[in-house]
C-alpha positions in Angstrom: -19.5 -5.0 -2.4 -19.0 -5.7 -6.0 -18.2 -9.2 -7.1 -15.8 -10.2 -9.9 -18.8 -10.8 -12.2 -20.2 -7.3 -12.1 -17.0 -5.5 -12.7 -15.8 -4.6 -16.2 -12.0 -4.7 -16.4 -10.0 -2.3 -18.6 -6.5 -3.4 -17.8 -3.9 -1.1 -19.2 -1.4 -3.4 -20.9 1.9 -1.5 -20.8 3.7 -4.8 -21.4 4.6 -5.6 -24.9 2.9 -8.8 -25.9 4.6 -11.7 -27.7 2.4 -11.1 -30.8 3.6 -7.5 -31.2 6.7 -6.2 -32.9 9.2 -7.0 -30.2 12.5 -8.7 -30.6 12.7 -12.1 -29.0 15.7 -11.1 -26.9 14.1 -7.9 -25.6 13.6 -7.6 -21.9 10.2 -8.2 -20.3 9.1 -4.7 -19.3 6.2 -4.0 -17.1 4.8 -1.3 -14.8 6.4 -0.9 -11.4 5.1 0.4 -8.1 7.1 1.5 -5.0 5.9 2.5 -1.6 5.3 1.2 1.8 2.9 -1.4 3.1 0.2 0.7 4.8 -2.1 -2.1 6.1 -1.5 -5.6 7.4 -1.1 -7.9 4.3 -4.1 -10.3 4.0 -3.7 -13.7 2.4 -6.9 -15.4 1.2 -7.7 -18.3 -1.2 -10.3 -18.4 -4.0 -12.8 -21.3 -4.1 -10.4 -23.0 -6.4 -7.6 -22.6 -3.9 -5.6 -19.9 -5.6 -3.7 -17.7 -3.1 -4.5 -13.9 -3.2 -2.6 -11.3 -1.3 -4.1 -7.8 -0.7 -2.7 -4.8 1.1 -3.1 -1.0 1.0 0.1 0.7 -0.1 1.2 4.2 0.7 3.3 6.3 -1.7 5.1 9.4 -0.5 5.4 12.3 -3.0 7.9 15.1 -3.0 8.2 18.3 -5.0 11.7 19.6 -5.9 12.4 23.2 -5.0 14.6 25.7 -6.9 17.1 25.7 -3.9 17.7 21.9 -4.3 15.5 20.9 -1.4 12.3 18.8 -1.5 8.9 19.6 -0.1 6.9 16.6 1.1 3.4 16.4 -0.5 0.4 14.4 0.6 0.9 10.6 0.7 -1.5 8.7 -1.5 -2.8 5.2 -0.8 -3.5 2.4 -3.4 -4.7 -1.2 -3.5 -2.0 -3.8 -4.3 -2.9 -7.5 -5.0 -0.8 -10.5 -6.0 -1.8 -14.0 -6.9 -0.3 -17.5 -6.8 3.4 -17.8 -5.7 3.8 -14.0 -5.6 1.0 -13.8 -3.1 2.4 -16.5 -0.8 6.0 -15.2 -0.9 4.8 -11.6 -0.5 2.7 -12.6 2.6 5.7 -14.5 4.0 8.1 -11.6 3.6 6.2 -8.3 3.7 4.8 -6.7 6.9 3.1 -3.4 7.6 5.5 -0.4 7.2 8.0 -2.3 5.0 9.1 -0.4 1.9 8.7 -2.5 -1.2 9.1 -2.4 -5.0 6.7 -4.4 -7.2 6.5 -5.3 -10.9 3.2 -5.9 -12.6 0.4 -3.9 -14.1 -2.2 -1.3 -13.2 -5.8 -2.6 -13.4 -8.7 -0.3 -13.8 -12.2 -1.6 -13.3 -15.7 0.0 -13.2 -18.4 -1.4 -10.9 -21.4 -2.0 -13.3 -23.8 -1.4 -10.4 -22.4 1.9 -9.1 -20.3 3.2 -12.0 -17.4 3.8 -9.6 -14.0 3.4 -11.2 -11.4 1.6 -9.1 -7.7 1.0 -9.8 -5.4 -1.6 -8.2 -1.9 -2.7 -8.9 -1.6 -6.4 -9.7 1.9 -7.4 -8.7 3.6 -10.3 -10.4 6.8 -9.7 -8.5 7.3 -8.2 -5.0 10.3 -7.4 -2.9 11.8 -5.1 -0.4 13.0 -1.7 -1.6 16.8 -2.1 -1.5 17.3 1.7 -1.0 15.2 1.7 2.2 15.6 -1.7 3.8 18.4 -3.3 5.8 18.8 -7.0 5.3 21.2 -9.8 4.7 21.3 -12.1 1.7 21.1 -15.8 2.2 22.9 -17.5 -0.7 22.6 -21.1 0.6 21.3 -23.4 -2.1 17.6 -23.5 -2.4 15.7 -26.8 -2.5 13.0 -27.5 -5.1 9.6 -29.0 -4.1 11.0 -32.6 -4.2 13.7 -31.9 -1.7 16.6 -31.7 -4.1 19.0 -28.9 -4.1 18.8 -26.4 -6.9 22.2 -25.8 -8.5 23.9 -22.7 -7.0 24.4 -19.9 -9.5 28.0 -19.3 -10.7 29.8 -16.2 -9.4 31.9 -15.0 -12.3 33.3 -11.6 -11.3 34.4 -12.1 -7.7 34.2 -14.6 -4.8 32.8 -13.8 -1.4 36.2 -14.0 0.2 37.4 -11.0 -1.8 34.9 -8.8 0.0 36.3 -6.7 2.8 35.3 -7.6 6.4 33.9 -4.1 6.7 31.5 -4.7 3.8 30.3 -7.9 5.5 29.8 -6.3 8.9 27.9 -3.2 7.6 24.6 -4.2 5.8 23.1 -1.7 3.3 21.6 1.3 5.0 18.4 2.9 3.7 17.9 6.6 3.1 
């Protein structure tokens, strides 16, 4: 197996860096990846203690047909990794067969010994795919690492009491 030392990285930087011509108020845009967790997520730590999450992700593909239907094509599989807090939180929340959306960047590397090119998606943010996952949102105040409550965000447009009882009893349903 190739080690980090004998792999040449050619990371595609789709993100506009701070030194480039980008307004300071422009949104931080990165690559995204969506799919399902195809293998059991594995959390490991480097010698320095940095958390690293790895899993194989499946991505379903469809071809639109002239009659408005879709034909399912072959599912492709890809490597997804995350580091630091994204790795820990991803490991805590994602399980095999979960649908997810990730933000990050595509990393392409070439093994110097074999010449084989590999790609992986390095996720800086991971979460469940809202269109395909049922869940409830917990809006209780979070606590920071010292045990103090983090201030709750302000709700400007509506209060929870304005929601209908039907909206509360029926969580989002995926496609």
